[in-house]
N, C-alpha and C positions, 0 to 999 in steps of 0.2 A: 431532538436527539440525532446525532450524526452517526451513521453506521459505517464502520471501517473494517475492511478485510485485509489481513496481513498475509502475504504470499508464504508458501511453505518453506521457501529458502531463508526466511527471516526467523530469528530466534524468538520463541514463544514468549520469552520474558519481556520483549518489547511491548507486548500487549498491555502489560501493567504500567509501563512508562507512559504510554499514550493515555491510558485511563487516568493516571495521576495528573496529567496536563489539564484535562478538562472533564468535569462531571457530565458534560454534554456528549462525550464520546462513548459509544458502545463498540467495543473492539472484539473481533473474532479472528480466528486463524483458519487458513485453508485446511489444515490438519484437524482442527476442532470441528469444522463443518463436515468432515469426512469426505473432502474433495481432493485429497492428495492424489497426485498422479494424473489429474485432468490436464489435458493440453490447454494452452493459453486461450484459444478461441472458445472452447467449451467452458473453461473456467470463468471467463468474463461474461459469457452468456448466462451462466448460472448465478454469478455474483451480482449482476445488475438487477436481479429480481429482489434482492434483499439488502443490498449495500449501496452506499453513496460514494464511497472512495475505496480504491484498491491500491495498496502500497506494496512495492516490490523492489528488488535490486536488479531485476532482469533488464539490462540496458538494451537488449535486442527487441524487446516487446514492441516498442513503437514502430519498428521496421517490419515486424511480422504480422501485426494486426492493424486494421483501420480503426483506431481507437475512437474516432468521432462517431462511429456507427453504434457504439455501446452507450447505454444510459448510465454510465458510471465514470467518475473522475479517476484518473490514474496518476499516481505519484511514483516516480522512479528515483530511488536513492542511488546516486552515483558513488557508491562506496568502494573502497579498495578491497574489502573482504566482507563476508557475511558474519564475521565474529561479533558477538554481542557488544563488546567494548568499542569496536569500530563503528557500530551503528548508533550508539547512544547520542552522538553529536547531531544526528539527524532528527531526533524526536521533536525538539523545539521548532526548528524551521518547518518541518513537515506538518506539525500541529497547527502552526499559524496559517499555512496554506489550506489545510483541511477545513478550517473555520469558514473559508470563503470559496472553496473549490466549486467549480462549475462542471456539471455533467457533460461528459464527452470531451473534456479537456485533458491534456497531458501536462504534467508539472515535473520538472527535473530538478533535483537538488544535488549540487556538487559539494564534496567534502571541502572544508576549510583547511584540513590537514592533508597536504599532498606532497 
């Protein structure tokens, strides 16, 4: 089972799209964990205790945090917005990365539609 945490800036409906991709994914949200409002460092510290992968659209995160010091993989979706329909195209490529993601690594996915 791969445990995935979706950032609070992502639509909660994405949780179900990731779960549809693989029965091996257990997906939670920051809001569902009651961690909304935690700053990135505190959030990653908390998340690494229970999750394997953190998914966000916060493109500044890699510059604000030393991601290699956390025992969690981070996927940044380089989306033009955080609207659900704009994020759907990222589910498949992100899921493929999640299946082989390595702890402490950063993965960035760019939109095909720009």
